[in-house]
N, CA, C and O atoms as a GROMACS GRO file, in nm:
protein
  432
    1MET      N    1   0.081  -0.122  -0.003
    1MET     CA    2  -0.003  -0.004  -0.003
    1MET      C    3   0.087   0.120   0.002
    1MET      O    4   0.186   0.122   0.076
    2ARG      N    5   0.052   0.224  -0.076
    2ARG     CA    6   0.122   0.348  -0.090
    2ARG      C    7   0.108   0.426   0.042
    2ARG      O    8   0.000   0.438   0.101
    3LYS      N    9   0.219   0.476   0.081
    3LYS     CA   10   0.226   0.572   0.205
    3LYS      C   11   0.181   0.708   0.150
    3LYS      O   12   0.229   0.750   0.044
    4THR      N   13   0.086   0.780   0.222
    4THR     CA   14   0.036   0.906   0.173
    4THR      C   15   0.151   1.002   0.204
    4THR      O   16   0.197   1.002   0.318
    5PRO      N   17   0.203   1.086   0.107
    5PRO     CA   18   0.304   1.177   0.135
    5PRO      C   19   0.256   1.300   0.202
    5PRO      O   20   0.142   1.344   0.187
    6ILE      N   21   0.351   1.355   0.279
    6ILE     CA   22   0.315   1.475   0.358
    6ILE      C   23   0.401   1.591   0.308
    6ILE      O   24   0.522   1.576   0.290
    7TYR      N   25   0.338   1.704   0.285
    7TYR     CA   26   0.406   1.830   0.239
    7TYR      C   27   0.379   1.937   0.348
    7TYR      O   28   0.270   1.956   0.402
    8GLU      N   29   0.497   2.007   0.373
    8GLU     CA   30   0.496   2.118   0.468
    8GLU      C   31   0.457   2.247   0.388
    8GLU      O   32   0.510   2.272   0.280
    9LEU      N   33   0.366   2.324   0.443
    9LEU     CA   34   0.324   2.453   0.381
    9LEU      C   35   0.383   2.560   0.460
    9LEU      O   36   0.390   2.554   0.583
   10SER      N   37   0.432   2.668   0.384
   10SER     CA   38   0.477   2.787   0.458
   10SER      C   39   0.371   2.894   0.444
   10SER      O   40   0.372   2.989   0.523
   11GLY      N   41   0.278   2.883   0.346
   11GLY     CA   42   0.174   2.981   0.318
   11GLY      C   43   0.036   2.914   0.336
   11GLY      O   44   0.016   2.821   0.414
   12SER      N   45  -0.056   2.971   0.257
   12SER     CA   46  -0.194   2.908   0.258
   12SER      C   47  -0.188   2.788   0.167
   12SER      O   48  -0.098   2.768   0.086
   13VAL      N   49  -0.297   2.705   0.189
   13VAL     CA   50  -0.318   2.589   0.105
   13VAL      C   51  -0.336   2.625  -0.036
   13VAL      O   52  -0.275   2.565  -0.124
   14ASN      N   53  -0.422   2.724  -0.062
   14ASN     CA   54  -0.453   2.766  -0.191
   14ASN      C   55  -0.335   2.811  -0.271
   14ASN      O   56  -0.325   2.772  -0.388
   15SER      N   57  -0.241   2.894  -0.216
   15SER     CA   58  -0.126   2.939  -0.290
   15SER      C   59  -0.037   2.831  -0.308
   15SER      O   60   0.021   2.818  -0.416
   16TRP      N   61  -0.014   2.740  -0.200
   16TRP     CA   62   0.074   2.623  -0.233
   16TRP      C   63   0.025   2.543  -0.344
   16TRP      O   64   0.104   2.503  -0.429
   17MET      N   65  -0.101   2.516  -0.352
   17MET     CA   66  -0.154   2.427  -0.464
   17MET      C   67  -0.140   2.504  -0.595
   17MET      O   68  -0.118   2.438  -0.697
   18ALA      N   69  -0.150   2.635  -0.601
   18ALA     CA   70  -0.143   2.704  -0.732
   18ALA      C   71   0.014   2.697  -0.772
   18ALA      O   72   0.048   2.692  -0.891
   19GLU      N   73   0.099   2.698  -0.675
   19GLU     CA   74   0.247   2.700  -0.714
   19GLU      C   75   0.302   2.555  -0.747
   19GLU      O   76   0.404   2.540  -0.815
   20HIS      N   77   0.233   2.454  -0.696
   20HIS     CA   78   0.285   2.318  -0.706
   20HIS      C   79   0.196   2.227  -0.790
   20HIS      O   80   0.164   2.116  -0.747
   21ALA      N   81   0.156   2.270  -0.908
   21ALA     CA   82   0.062   2.184  -0.986
   21ALA      C   83   0.137   2.044  -1.030
   21ALA      O   84   0.079   1.936  -1.035
   22ALA      N   85   0.266   2.063  -1.058
   22ALA     CA   86   0.342   1.936  -1.098
   22ALA      C   87   0.333   1.832  -0.987
   22ALA      O   88   0.301   1.716  -1.015
   23VAL      N   89   0.360   1.868  -0.863
   23VAL     CA   90   0.353   1.784  -0.748
   23VAL      C   91   0.216   1.729  -0.727
   23VAL      O   92   0.203   1.611  -0.694
   24ILE      N   93   0.114   1.808  -0.743
   24ILE     CA   94  -0.024   1.764  -0.722
   24ILE      C   95  -0.069   1.656  -0.826
   24ILE      O   96  -0.126   1.551  -0.794
   25TYR      N   97  -0.037   1.695  -0.954
   25TYR     CA   98  -0.083   1.600  -1.051
   25TYR      C   99  -0.001   1.466  -1.052
   25TYR      O  100  -0.053   1.360  -1.088
   26ASP      N  101   0.124   1.474  -1.013
   26ASP     CA  102   0.208   1.356  -1.006
   26ASP      C  103   0.148   1.264  -0.893
   26ASP      O  104   0.137   1.143  -0.908
   27GLU      N  105   0.110   1.334  -0.775
   27GLU     CA  106   0.064   1.262  -0.667
   27GLU      C  107  -0.076   1.193  -0.701
   27GLU      O  108  -0.100   1.078  -0.666
   28VAL      N  109  -0.158   1.267  -0.768
   28VAL     CA  110  -0.288   1.219  -0.813
   28VAL      C  111  -0.270   1.087  -0.898
   28VAL      O  112  -0.338   0.987  -0.876
   29LEU      N  113  -0.184   1.094  -0.987
   29LEU     CA  114  -0.160   0.983  -1.076
   29LEU      C  115  -0.090   0.868  -0.993
   29LEU      O  116  -0.129   0.752  -1.006
   30ALA      N  117   0.001   0.897  -0.918
   30ALA     CA  118   0.069   0.778  -0.839
   30ALA      C  119  -0.044   0.718  -0.745
   30ALA      O  120  -0.050   0.597  -0.726
   31SER      N  121  -0.125   0.797  -0.692
   31SER     CA  122  -0.219   0.741  -0.594
   31SER      C  123  -0.326   0.660  -0.657
   31SER      O  124  -0.370   0.561  -0.598
   32ILE      N  125  -0.370   0.695  -0.772
   32ILE     CA  126  -0.475   0.631  -0.839
   32ILE      C  127  -0.412   0.494  -0.907
   32ILE      O  128  -0.471   0.386  -0.906
   33GLU      N  129  -0.295   0.513  -0.962
   33GLU     CA  130  -0.227   0.391  -1.010
   33GLU      C  131  -0.198   0.279  -0.909
   33GLU      O  132  -0.207   0.160  -0.936
   34GLU      N  133  -0.160   0.331  -0.791
   34GLU     CA  134  -0.144   0.237  -0.682
   34GLU      C  135  -0.276   0.162  -0.635
   34GLU      O  136  -0.277   0.045  -0.594
   35GLU      N  137  -0.388   0.245  -0.645
   35GLU     CA  138  -0.517   0.185  -0.603
   35GLU      C  139  -0.557   0.086  -0.716
   35GLU      O  140  -0.625  -0.012  -0.688
   36MET      N  141  -0.516   0.112  -0.839
   36MET     CA  142  -0.547   0.028  -0.942
   36MET      C  143  -0.483  -0.120  -0.920
   36MET      O  144  -0.537  -0.223  -0.959
   37CYS      N  145  -0.368  -0.112  -0.853
   37CYS     CA  146  -0.293  -0.242  -0.840
   37CYS      C  147  -0.328  -0.317  -0.717
   37CYS      O  148  -0.321  -0.440  -0.714
   38VAL      N  149  -0.368  -0.240  -0.611
   38VAL     CA  150  -0.390  -0.310  -0.482
   38VAL      C  151  -0.536  -0.309  -0.433
   38VAL      O  152  -0.586  -0.414  -0.393
   39GLY      N  153  -0.608  -0.197  -0.434
   39GLY     CA  154  -0.737  -0.193  -0.372
   39GLY      C  155  -0.847  -0.185  -0.459
   39GLY      O  156  -0.946  -0.257  -0.447
   40GLN      N  157  -0.833  -0.092  -0.554
   40GLN     CA  158  -0.945  -0.068  -0.645
   40GLN      C  159  -1.062  -0.009  -0.586
   40GLN      O  160  -1.173  -0.038  -0.630
   41ASN      N  161  -1.048   0.073  -0.486
   41ASN     CA  162  -1.155   0.145  -0.412
   41ASN      C  163  -1.137   0.287  -0.457
   41ASN      O  164  -1.064   0.364  -0.395
   42PHE      N  165  -1.207   0.325  -0.569
   42PHE     CA  166  -1.180   0.451  -0.632
   42PHE      C  167  -1.269   0.570  -0.564
   42PHE      O  168  -1.271   0.684  -0.611
   43THR      N  169  -1.343   0.530  -0.447
   43THR     CA  170  -1.423   0.632  -0.396
   43THR      C  171  -1.348   0.682  -0.255
   43THR      O  172  -1.402   0.763  -0.180
   44ARG      N  173  -1.235   0.633  -0.231
   44ARG     CA  174  -1.165   0.677  -0.111
   44ARG      C  175  -1.011   0.661  -0.142
   44ARG      O  176  -0.948   0.566  -0.095
   45VAL      N  177  -0.955   0.754  -0.219
   45VAL     CA  178  -0.814   0.747  -0.262
   45VAL      C  179  -0.744   0.868  -0.193
   45VAL      O  180  -0.767   0.984  -0.227
   46PRO      N  181  -0.658   0.834  -0.095
   46PRO     CA  182  -0.578   0.940  -0.032
   46PRO      C  183  -0.473   0.985  -0.124
   46PRO      O  184  -0.405   0.900  -0.182
   47VAL      N  185  -0.452   1.120  -0.145
   47VAL     CA  186  -0.346   1.162  -0.246
   47VAL      C  187  -0.236   1.221  -0.168
   47VAL      O  188  -0.124   1.176  -0.190
   48MET      N  189  -0.250   1.318  -0.076
   48MET     CA  190  -0.140   1.380  -0.001
   48MET      C  191  -0.198   1.445   0.122
   48MET      O  192  -0.319   1.466   0.131
   49ILE      N  193  -0.110   1.477   0.218
   49ILE     CA  194  -0.138   1.555   0.331
   49ILE      C  195  -0.064   1.679   0.334
   49ILE      O  196   0.058   1.681   0.320
   50LEU      N  197  -0.133   1.780   0.352
   50LEU     CA  198  -0.067   1.914   0.354
   50LEU      C  199  -0.074   1.969   0.491
   50LEU      O  200  -0.181   1.987   0.549
   51GLN      N  201   0.049   1.998   0.547
   51GLN     CA  202   0.064   2.035   0.682
   51GLN      C  203   0.109   2.181   0.699
   51GLN      O  204   0.202   2.224   0.630
   52SER      N  205   0.052   2.255   0.784
   52SER     CA  206   0.091   2.404   0.804
   52SER      C  207   0.077   2.428   0.952
   52SER      O  208   0.036   2.344   1.033
   53ASP      N  209   0.114   2.553   0.981
   53ASP     CA  210   0.097   2.600   1.129
   53ASP      C  211  -0.056   2.601   1.166
   53ASP      O  212  -0.090   2.584   1.283
   54SER      N  213  -0.132   2.619   1.080
   54SER     CA  214  -0.282   2.627   1.094
   54SER      C  215  -0.356   2.487   1.115
   54SER      O  216  -0.469   2.481   1.164
   55GLY      N  217  -0.288   2.381   1.077
   55GLY     CA  218  -0.346   2.246   1.087
   55GLY      C  219  -0.303   2.158   0.967
   55GLY      O  220  -0.210   2.189   0.893
   56THR      N  221  -0.375   2.049   0.955
   56THR     CA  222  -0.344   1.951   0.852
   56THR      C  223  -0.462   1.927   0.765
   56THR      O  224  -0.576   1.917   0.811
   57THR      N  225  -0.430   1.918   0.633
   57THR     CA  226  -0.542   1.901   0.538
   57THR      C  227  -0.506   1.770   0.458
   57THR      O  228  -0.397   1.755   0.403
   58LEU      N  229  -0.615   1.671   0.455
   58LEU     CA  230  -0.601   1.554   0.383
   58LEU      C  231  -0.655   1.581   0.239
   58LEU      O  232  -0.773   1.615   0.226
   59PHE      N  233  -0.578   1.567   0.136
   59PHE     CA  234  -0.636   1.568  -0.002
   59PHE      C  235  -0.676   1.429  -0.044
   59PHE      O  236  -0.590   1.346  -0.074
   60MET      N  237  -0.801   1.402  -0.048
   60MET     CA  238  -0.862   1.274  -0.085
   60MET      C  239  -0.965   1.282  -0.202
   60MET      O  240  -1.044   1.376  -0.213
   61LEU      N  241  -0.959   1.184  -0.281
   61LEU     CA  242  -1.057   1.161  -0.384
   61LEU      C  243  -1.170   1.077  -0.330
   61LEU      O  244  -1.152   0.957  -0.307
   62LYS      N  245  -1.288   1.137  -0.308
   62LYS     CA  246  -1.396   1.055  -0.245
   62LYS      C  247  -1.510   1.005  -0.324
   62LYS      O  248  -1.609   0.961  -0.266
   63SER      N  249  -1.502   1.010  -0.463
   63SER     CA  250  -1.603   0.972  -0.546
   63SER      C  251  -1.541   0.938  -0.683
   63SER      O  252  -1.431   0.981  -0.718
   64TYR      N  253  -1.623   0.852  -0.762
   64TYR     CA  254  -1.581   0.834  -0.892
   64TYR      C  255  -1.567   0.967  -0.976
   64TYR      O  256  -1.477   0.987  -1.058
   65GLU      N  257  -1.666   1.054  -0.946
   65GLU     CA  258  -1.666   1.183  -1.018
   65GLU      C  259  -1.544   1.271  -0.987
   65GLU      O  260  -1.489   1.338  -1.074
   66SER      N  261  -1.501   1.267  -0.848
   66SER     CA  262  -1.386   1.355  -0.824
   66SER      C  263  -1.258   1.282  -0.880
   66SER      O  264  -1.162   1.349  -0.918
   67THR      N  265  -1.257   1.158  -0.884
   67THR     CA  266  -1.145   1.075  -0.944
   67THR      C  267  -1.135   1.098  -1.096
   67THR      O  268  -1.023   1.111  -1.147
   68TYR      N  269  -1.244   1.104  -1.171
   68TYR     CA  270  -1.244   1.136  -1.307
   68TYR      C  271  -1.198   1.279  -1.332
   68TYR      O  272  -1.110   1.308  -1.413
   69ASP      N  273  -1.264   1.365  -1.258
   69ASP     CA  274  -1.218   1.504  -1.271
   69ASP      C  275  -1.075   1.528  -1.248
   69ASP      O  276  -1.014   1.598  -1.329
   70SER      N  277  -1.013   1.476  -1.147
   70SER     CA  278  -0.873   1.486  -1.113
   70SER      C  279  -0.795   1.426  -1.226
   70SER      O  280  -0.699   1.489  -1.270
   71LEU      N  281  -0.826   1.309  -1.277
   71LEU     CA  282  -0.756   1.251  -1.389
   71LEU      C  283  -0.765   1.340  -1.514
   71LEU      O  284  -0.663   1.355  -1.582
   72ASP      N  285  -0.885   1.401  -1.550
   72ASP     CA  286  -0.891   1.483  -1.653
   72ASP      C  287  -0.794   1.608  -1.644
   72ASP      O  288  -0.728   1.645  -1.741
   73LYS      N  289  -0.791   1.666  -1.526
   73LYS     CA  290  -0.717   1.781  -1.505
   73LYS      C  291  -0.571   1.741  -1.518
   73LYS      O  292  -0.492   1.807  -1.585
   74ALA      N  293  -0.537   1.630  -1.454
   74ALA     CA  294  -0.399   1.577  -1.470
   74ALA      C  295  -0.352   1.561  -1.615
   74ALA      O  296  -0.248   1.610  -1.658
   75MET      N  297  -0.438   1.488  -1.685
   75MET     CA  298  -0.411   1.448  -1.831
   75MET      C  299  -0.399   1.586  -1.911
   75MET      O  300  -0.308   1.596  -1.994
   76ASN      N  301  -0.478   1.680  -1.891
   76ASN     CA  302  -0.467   1.811  -1.965
   76ASN      C  303  -0.337   1.887  -1.917
   76ASN      O  304  -0.269   1.948  -2.000
   77TRP      N  305  -0.304   1.884  -1.792
   77TRP     CA  306  -0.189   1.947  -1.747
   77TRP      C  307  -0.066   1.893  -1.796
   77TRP      O  308   0.027   1.964  -1.834
   78PHE      N  309  -0.063   1.749  -1.796
   78PHE     CA  310   0.057   1.685  -1.845
   78PHE      C  311   0.081   1.703  -1.993
   78PHE      O  312   0.193   1.714  -2.042
   79ALA      N  313  -0.030   1.706  -2.059
   79ALA     CA  314  -0.021   1.730  -2.213
   79ALA      C  315   0.024   1.874  -2.231
   79ALA      O  316   0.102   1.900  -2.323
   80SER      N  317  -0.018   1.967  -2.150
   80SER     CA  318   0.030   2.113  -2.170
   80SER      C  319   0.178   2.128  -2.146
   80SER      O  320   0.246   2.218  -2.194
   81GLN      N  321   0.221   2.033  -2.068
   81GLN     CA  322   0.373   2.046  -2.033
   81GLN      C  323   0.449   1.941  -2.113
   81GLN      O  324   0.565   1.912  -2.083
   82GLU      N  325   0.390   1.888  -2.205
   82GLU     CA  326   0.444   1.792  -2.305
   82GLU      C  327   0.502   1.666  -2.236
   82GLU      O  328   0.603   1.608  -2.276
   83GLU      N  329   0.431   1.629  -2.132
   83GLU     CA  330   0.464   1.507  -2.063
   83GLU      C  331   0.354   1.399  -2.107
   83GLU      O  332   0.265   1.359  -2.032
   84TYR      N  333   0.374   1.358  -2.234
   84TYR     CA  334   0.286   1.282  -2.297
   84TYR      C  335   0.263   1.147  -2.234
   84TYR      O  336   0.149   1.102  -2.222
   85GLU      N  337   0.368   1.083  -2.193
   85GLU     CA  338   0.356   0.955  -2.130
   85GLU      C  339   0.271   0.955  -2.006
   85GLU      O  340   0.194   0.862  -1.986
   86LYS      N  341   0.281   1.061  -1.918
   86LYS     CA  342   0.203   1.074  -1.808
   86LYS      C  343   0.062   1.101  -1.841
   86LYS      O  344  -0.026   1.049  -1.774
   87ALA      N  345   0.033   1.182  -1.947
   87ALA     CA  346  -0.098   1.219  -1.996
   87ALA      C  347  -0.161   1.083  -2.048
   87ALA      O  348  -0.280   1.060  -2.029
   88ALA      N  349  -0.085   1.000  -2.108
   88ALA     CA  350  -0.147   0.871  -2.153
   88ALA      C  351  -0.182   0.779  -2.039
   88ALA      O  352  -0.283   0.708  -2.041
   89ARG      N  353  -0.088   0.782  -1.930
   89ARG     CA  354  -0.119   0.701  -1.808
   89ARG      C  355  -0.246   0.746  -1.745
   89ARG      O  356  -0.325   0.663  -1.699
   90ALA      N  357  -0.270   0.875  -1.742
   90ALA     CA  358  -0.392   0.940  -1.674
   90ALA      C  359  -0.508   0.890  -1.760
   90ALA      O  360  -0.608   0.842  -1.707
   91ARG      N  361  -0.495   0.901  -1.894
   91ARG     CA  362  -0.604   0.865  -1.980
   91ARG      C  363  -0.640   0.709  -1.957
   91ARG      O  364  -0.757   0.672  -1.945
   92ASP      N  365  -0.539   0.627  -1.952
   92ASP     CA  366  -0.560   0.480  -1.931
   92ASP      C  367  -0.613   0.457  -1.793
   92ASP      O  368  -0.692   0.363  -1.781
   93ALA      N  369  -0.585   0.524  -1.692
   93ALA     CA  370  -0.636   0.502  -1.560
   93ALA      C  371  -0.782   0.535  -1.561
   93ALA      O  372  -0.863   0.457  -1.510
   94LYS      N  373  -0.821   0.654  -1.620
   94LYS     CA  374  -0.961   0.682  -1.629
   94LYS      C  375  -1.045   0.571  -1.695
   94LYS      O  376  -1.150   0.533  -1.644
   95THR      N  377  -0.996   0.521  -1.808
   95THR     CA  378  -1.063   0.422  -1.876
   95THR      C  379  -1.078   0.295  -1.790
   95THR      O  380  -1.183   0.230  -1.788
   96PHE      N  381  -0.967   0.261  -1.719
   96PHE     CA  382  -0.977   0.145  -1.632
   96PHE      C  383  -1.085   0.165  -1.522
   96PHE      O  384  -1.166   0.075  -1.501
   97ILE      N  385  -1.088   0.269  -1.460
   97ILE     CA  386  -1.181   0.318  -1.362
   97ILE      C  387  -1.322   0.316  -1.416
   97ILE      O  388  -1.410   0.264  -1.348
   98GLN      N  389  -1.347   0.365  -1.523
   98GLN     CA  390  -1.470   0.374  -1.585
   98GLN      C  391  -1.529   0.228  -1.612
   98GLN      O  392  -1.646   0.198  -1.590
   99GLU      N  393  -1.429   0.138  -1.663
   99GLU     CA  394  -1.474  -0.003  -1.677
   99GLU      C  395  -1.508  -0.072  -1.546
   99GLU      O  396  -1.602  -0.150  -1.539
  100LYS      N  397  -1.428  -0.042  -1.441
  100LYS     CA  398  -1.448  -0.099  -1.311
  100LYS      C  399  -1.587  -0.046  -1.258
  100LYS      O  400  -1.669  -0.128  -1.215
  101GLU      N  401  -1.612   0.082  -1.260
  101GLU     CA  402  -1.745   0.139  -1.221
  101GLU      C  403  -1.863   0.070  -1.292
  101GLU      O  404  -1.963   0.037  -1.228
  102ALA      N  405  -1.852   0.048  -1.428
  102ALA     CA  406  -1.955  -0.009  -1.499
  102ALA      C  407  -1.971  -0.153  -1.464
  102ALA      O  408  -2.083  -0.204  -1.459
  103GLU      N  409  -1.861  -0.222  -1.438
  103GLU     CA  410  -1.871  -0.353  -1.384
  103GLU      C  411  -1.939  -0.368  -1.257
  103GLU      O  412  -2.016  -0.463  -1.243
  104GLU      N  413  -1.918  -0.273  -1.149
  104GLU     CA  414  -1.979  -0.268  -1.025
  104GLU      C  415  -2.128  -0.242  -1.046
  104GLU      O  416  -2.210  -0.307  -0.982
  105SER      N  417  -2.162  -0.155  -1.128
  105SER     CA  418  -2.313  -0.119  -1.143
  105SER      C  419  -2.390  -0.237  -1.210
  105SER      O  420  -2.511  -0.250  -1.194
  106GLN      N  421  -2.313  -0.323  -1.288
  106GLN     CA  422  -2.386  -0.436  -1.348
  106GLN      C  423  -2.417  -0.547  -1.238
  106GLN      O  424  -2.510  -0.627  -1.248
  107ASN      N  425  -2.327  -0.541  -1.132
  107ASN     CA  426  -2.335  -0.654  -1.027
  107ASN      C  427  -2.444  -0.620  -0.929
  107ASN      O  428  -2.477  -0.704  -0.845
  108PHE      N  429  -2.503  -0.498  -0.935
  108PHE     CA  430  -2.610  -0.470  -0.850
  108PHE      C  431  -2.743  -0.473  -0.907
  108PHE      O  432  -2.841  -0.449  -0.836
   0.00000   0.00000   0.00000
């Protein structure tokens, strides 16, 4: 199981996230790919912990919708940075999860 990484913040969560898009999208992709290998619970995917003087924030994907949205954003960001291999991995992860969700809905 993947250990959830912890990042120390010196400013606000919003400013840190705006300045560290590469870190965020790398962590989103790594977290989802790990879940694809071990757990396949895409409604509770911990991505990272952000720690500051004012407290701790857990960034977690809590639904299929948020997972799809995060993968779309990651895929677009990777493509804009010409990181096409990571963009393709994000696309493939989204396809995998969509198939998993469809399979789950057929079993009910």
